[in-house]
C-alpha positions in Angstrom: 0.0 -0.1 -0.1 2.7 2.5 0.9 4.6 2.1 -2.1 1.7 3.1 -4.3 0.8 6.0 -2.0 -2.0 4.6 0.0 -2.3 4.6 3.9 -5.9 4.3 4.7 -6.0 0.7 6.2 -9.0 -0.7 8.0 -8.8 -4.2 9.6 -12.0 -6.2 10.3 -12.1 -8.3 13.5 -8.3 -9.1 13.3 -7.4 -12.1 15.5 -4.3 -10.4 17.0 -3.5 -6.6 16.5 -1.3 -4.9 17.0 1.2 -7.7 16.4 5.0 -7.7 16.4 5.1 -10.2 13.5 3.0 -7.8 11.4 5.1 -4.9 12.3 8.3 -6.9 11.5 6.8 -7.8 7.9 5.8 -4.1 7.3 9.5 -3.5 6.4 9.5 0.2 7.1 5.8 0.9 6.3 4.9 0.3 10.0 3.4 3.8 9.9 0.5 2.3 8.0 -0.1 -0.4 10.6 0.1 2.4 13.3 -2.5 4.4 11.6 -4.8 1.4 10.6 -8.4 1.5 12.0 -10.0 -1.6 13.5 -13.7 -2.6 13.4 -15.6 -5.6 14.4 -17.5 -5.8 11.3 -17.4 -5.2 7.5 -20.6 -3.1 7.7 -18.9 -0.8 10.2 -15.8 -0.5 8.0 -17.6 0.5 4.8 -20.6 2.3 6.1 -19.4 5.9 4.9 -18.1 4.6 1.5 -19.9 5.7 -1.8 -18.5 2.5 -3.6 -17.2 -0.8 -2.3 -15.2 -3.3 -4.4 -14.7 -6.7 -3.1 -12.0 -9.1 -4.4 -12.8 -12.7 -5.4 -11.0 -15.5 -7.2 -13.9 -17.7 -7.9 -17.5 -17.5 -9.6 -20.5 -17.3 -7.2 -23.9 -18.4 -7.5 -25.7 -15.1 -8.1 -23.8 -13.0 -10.6 -22.9 -9.3 -10.5 -20.5 -7.2 -12.2 -17.0 -8.6 -12.1 -13.9 -6.3 -13.3 -10.4 -6.6 -13.9 -8.1 -4.5 -11.5 -7.7 -2.0 -14.4 -11.4 -1.8 -15.1 -12.1 -1.2 -11.3 -9.5 1.3 -11.1 -11.2 3.4 -13.6 -14.6 3.3 -11.7 -12.7 4.0 -8.4 -11.0 7.0 -10.1 -14.4 8.5 -10.9 -15.9 7.5 -7.5 -13.4 9.3 -5.4 -14.9 12.6 -6.3 -18.0 11.8 -4.5 -16.7 10.4 -1.4 -14.7 7.5 0.2 -14.0 4.3 -1.9 -13.2 0.9 -0.5 -11.4 -2.1 -1.8 -12.2 -5.2 0.5 -9.8 -8.2 0.6 -10.8 -11.4 2.4 -8.6 -13.6 4.6 -5.6 -15.5 3.1 -7.2 -18.8 3.0 -10.8 -18.4 2.5 -11.4 -15.0 0.8 -14.7 -13.1 1.2 -17.8 -15.0 2.1 -21.1 -14.3 0.1 -22.4 -12.3 3.0 -19.4 -10.1 2.8 -19.6 -9.6 -0.8 -23.2 -8.4 -0.4 -21.7 -5.2 0.9 -19.9 -4.7 -2.5 -21.3 -3.0 -5.5 -18.6 -4.6 -7.7 -16.3 -7.6 -7.7 -12.6 -7.4 -8.7 -11.1 -10.6 -10.2 -7.4 -10.8 -11.2 -7.5 -12.6 -14.6 -5.2 -15.5 -13.6 -5.1 -18.8 -15.4 -8.0 -21.1 -14.6 -6.0 -24.0 -13.4 -3.9 -22.1 -11.0 -5.6 -18.8 -9.8 -4.1 -18.7 -6.4 -2.3 -15.4 -5.2 -1.5 -14.7 -1.8 -3.0 -11.6 -0.2 0.1 -9.3 -0.6 0.2 -10.0 -4.2 -3.5 -9.4 -4.8 -3.3 -6.2 -2.8 -0.2 -5.0 -4.9 -1.9 -5.6 -8.1 -5.1 -3.6 -7.2 -3.4 -0.7 -5.7 -0.8 -0.4 -8.6 -3.8 -0.3 -11.1 -5.5 2.3 -8.8 -2.4 4.5 -8.7 -2.0 4.5 -12.5 -5.6 5.5 -12.8 -5.3 8.4 -10.3 -2.1 9.6 -11.9 -3.8 9.7 -15.1 -6.7 11.8 -13.7 -4.1 14.3 -12.3 -2.9 15.0 -15.8 -6.4 15.5 -17.3 -7.9 19.1 -17.5 -10.6 19.9 -15.1 -14.0 21.1 -16.5 -15.0 22.7 -13.3 -18.3 21.1 -13.2 -19.5 20.1 -9.9 -22.7 18.4 -8.4 -24.7 18.8 -5.1 -25.5 15.1 -5.2 -23.5 12.0 -4.6 -23.6 8.3 -4.6 -25.5 6.7 -1.7 -23.1 5.3 0.8 -23.0 1.7 2.0 -24.8 2.5 5.1 -27.6 4.5 3.2 -28.0 1.3 0.8 -28.2 -1.0 3.8 -31.0 1.1 5.4 -32.9 1.1 2.0 -32.4 -2.7 1.8 -33.9 -3.2 5.2 -36.6 -0.7 4.5 -37.5 -2.8 1.2 -37.6 -6.1 3.0 -39.8 -4.5 5.8 -42.2 -3.3 3.3 -42.4 -6.5 1.3 -43.1 -8.3 4.6 -45.8 -5.8 5.3 -47.5 -6.5 2.0 -47.1 -10.3 2.2 -44.4 -10.6 -0.5 -41.5 -11.5 1.7 -41.4 -14.1 4.4 -38.5 -13.6 7.0 -38.7 -17.2 8.1 -38.2 -18.4 4.6 -36.2 -15.7 2.7 -34.6 -18.2 0.2 -32.3 -15.9 -1.9 -34.5 -12.8 -1.9 -32.2 -10.8 0.5 -29.2 -11.4 -1.5 -30.9 -10.7 -4.8 -32.0 -7.3 -3.4 -28.4 -6.5 -2.2 -27.4 -7.3 -6.0 -29.9 -5.1 -7.4 -29.2 -2.2 -5.1 -25.4 -2.6 -5.6 -25.6 -2.8 -9.4 -27.6 0.3 -9.8 -25.1 2.9 -8.2 -28.0 4.9 -6.6 -27.4 8.5 -5.9 -28.4 9.8 -2.4 -31.4 11.6 -3.6 -32.5 8.4 -5.4 -32.3 6.3 -2.2 -34.3 9.2 -0.4 -37.0 9.0 -3.0 -37.4 5.3 -2.8 -37.3 5.3 1.0 -39.9 8.2 1.1 -42.2 6.0 -1.2 -41.7 2.9 0.9 -42.6 4.9 4.1 -45.7 6.2 2.4 -46.8 2.6 1.4 -46.2 1.6 5.1 -48.3 4.4 6.4 -51.0 3.7 3.9 -51.4 0.0 4.8 -51.2 0.7 8.4 -53.9 3.3 8.3 -56.1 0.9 6.3 -55.7 -1.7 8.8 -56.8 0.6 11.7 -59.7 2.2 9.7 -61.3 -0.3 7.2 -63.1 1.1 4.2 -66.5 -0.4 5.2 -66.3 1.3 8.6 -66.3 -1.8 10.5 -63.9 -2.5 13.5 -60.8 -4.4 12.4 -60.8 -8.1 13.2 -58.6 -9.0 16.2 
């Protein structure tokens, strides 16, 4: 990270930290470790991010946009103007789980050969941050058009609230059964992550869902025929 000019490191539920072995392996970049943030969940780590990229070496049951490091770097370059962007790496042995990838709008896959796609964590990080650095350096060389915007992409936390609100409303109208969710929760995540919603668009959807909820609850209390609701 340090060799490519990055220092914002967040560790999610590390087994041991700080650790003498990690400091020794940092080889002069121990200031990155010293400044690292530690969270207990991925949700807390990325909640303020306007875009989250997760790395994966294998195909998943539910498909969503998969990019090469160079393609991802171009999107990261554009998204940094709107707010913080995260690139998430899993554990050395197991990578990211499906539940962790639910928090990611895009997946990054390094195009290795099919019969030997194993990279250790340090190698994967180096490939990705190198591509991001190249993209950011090219942006610095481009002329600025001076056009700004008052809106921004919805953060991971805002998308999570919209996700919960959607499921609550689906449950309210009888479309979603929390006791038998099947893949609906994950499919909704994929839908939201794929659309790159703006904050204003997320607010519109939540406002609509709130209106649906109020209408349904009002009709439950005051039936149209004027009779008292059944117990």
